N, C-alpha and C positions, 0 to 999 in steps of 0.2 A: 423507446424506452424499456417496456419488456422485450422486444429483442436482444437491448444490450445485454440486460439480466440474466436470458436464456444464456448468450454466450458465454457470460462471465464465469455462470454456473457450472456450465460444458469444458472450459477450460481447467476448471477449480478440479471438478470428475476426472481429470485426467493427471494430473500432476502424479497419481501411485505409477501410473505406467510409464510417463516420463520417466521416475526415479530408477524403476525395474530396469530399462533400457539401458540408462547410464551403468548398474549392476552389471545387465549384459556385456555391456561392452569392456569394463575394467576385466572382466573372469577371461571373456576371449582375448585381451592381449596380455595380462599376463599371463593365463595360463601357453599360452602361442609360446612368449617368455621364456619362461618353464620347462615344457616339453623341446624346446628347439636347444637351449644347457644341459639339460640332461637334470634338472631339478627337481628330484622327486621325494620331497623332505617336508615337515609342515606347512612350509608356506605357501607348498601344491596343495597340498592335504585341504586347508584353511580356503585356496580358494572355489574348492570342490563345496567345503562345506555351506561358502560365500552365498555362493550361485543357487543351490539347496534348498538352502532354509530361505532363502528370497522368491521364489519358486512355490516353497511351500504356502506361501500365505493365499496365493492365488488359485490353487489347485484345491486346497482346504474348503476356499471359500465356495468351488463353485461345487465341488462334490457333495458336501455339507450343510451347503445352502446355508452357510453364517451371515450373509450378507456385510461381511467388513468395508467399517467406512471408509471413506477418504482418507479421512483425518488420523482414524488409526493405522490406515497401510503405511499415510506419507512415515509415522511414528517409527514403525516398524523398520520400515525400510530405513531409512538415516542413523537410526541405532546399530542395526546391520554393517553399514557402512562406516561410524564410528569404533566400534569393537573391533569389527574383522578386518579392512580396510586400512585405517587409520591405525588401530591398536596393534594389526601383530602384522599384517603388509607390509606399511612401510616405518612397525617398532617402535612408534608411538612408546609402546607400555615399556620400553626400553631408556627411549631418550628423555622419558618424562615421568617422573617417579609417582606425582600424583594423578596419573592418566587413566591408569589401573582404578583407581577408585574412583575418581570421578564418574567411570563407562558403569562400574556398580550400580553407586547410587542412582545415574542415571535411568538404568534397568530395572530399578525398585519403583520408580514413579511410572515410568513407562507401563512395565506389569500392575502397576495401582489401577491408571488407566484403563488396561485391558480388563482385570477384573471387574470394574464398574460400568464398562461394554457387555461383558458376559454376563452379571447381574441384571441388569435390564434388558437382556434379551431373554432370560427366563422367564420372566414376569413383568406384570405394567410396573411402571415406576411407580403411578400411582398407588401403586397396595403396598409398598415397600415402604419399612423404616429405615429412618436415615440411619441407623444405629445397624439395620442389615445391611446396609449399601456399603460402610462405611469400615464393618466389618468384615463383608465378603474380601473386599479388596484387601485389604489389609493381610490378612491369610494369602491370600492368592498371591499377589505379590511375594510374600514369606518364601512360599512355597516356591515358584515358579524360578527367583533368583539363586535360590538353595539349588534347583535343579538344574541350572545352567553354571553355576560355578562348580560340583559334583561332577557335569560331564565334560567339562572342559579342563577341569583336575586329572579325570581318568584317560582326555586323549593327551595330554601330556604326559603321563606317563607313561603312553605308547609309546611314545616318539622319543622317551627317554630326557626329555626335559621337567622334573617332578615341581609341581609347586606348591609351597612350603605355609604360606599365608591364606590358605582355602578360610582358615574362619574369619579374619579380616573381611573378605572379601565377601561373604555373604553378609558380615556387619554390618557391611556398604550397602549392602542393597537393602538388610531390614532398615537400615537410616532412610535411603530414600522414600521407600514406603510409608513411614512410621512420619518422614515430612510429608507427605503426599498427604497422608492422616489428620495433619494436622492443619496442612488450610480445608483442607473440606470441614473441621471442628470450629475456625474460624471462620468461615464460612457461611456455615448453619446459625453460628452463635450472633454474628455482627448483621450479615446479609440475607437470615433468612434461607439458604440452599439460592439464594438466585444465580450466583454466577456455576454452581454444578445441574443447576436446569437449563443455562446458556451451553453449558459442556453435553449434557444430555441431547439437546437436539442437534450439535454436529455429529456425536458420534452413534 
């Protein structure tokens, strides 16, 4: 029984490496395709950003000793795949009018989770008030989603495809952060942070 639990735990911990390997394969396939056909445009640059941002997490984790959990890394990689690969490379942003707003909303939710992780890493959660955790997660999420939107807008401007709805995208990111905050408040009021504590044990 104990051996089965250890094997299961090992498999879970390997999920981030599996997703990272998939990202690398996608980048290699599309990179070769673009180079062979002479496509050195925004999509080619997106592939470089895609694989670069994917490797940023393990490199930063190693150099800065951040000790990212498997859950955080999996969410991060999945978000990159949804945002950059499906959104830009496969043109979901253009085929589905709602997809870009969904990605920014999801980015707000994920950055809230990342904010919770960081505030827990800064101090022992036992000495942090709920209001501190929620406020930090909310403001960190707002900052990160705004930064992501502004940088993507500048890159689009550089490649001659200016984005005119940056304010709406930032608003969707903030809505994702607020949605996460509402869930935290409900958990605090109804379940006395039962599910927050479960989440903290996973991250």
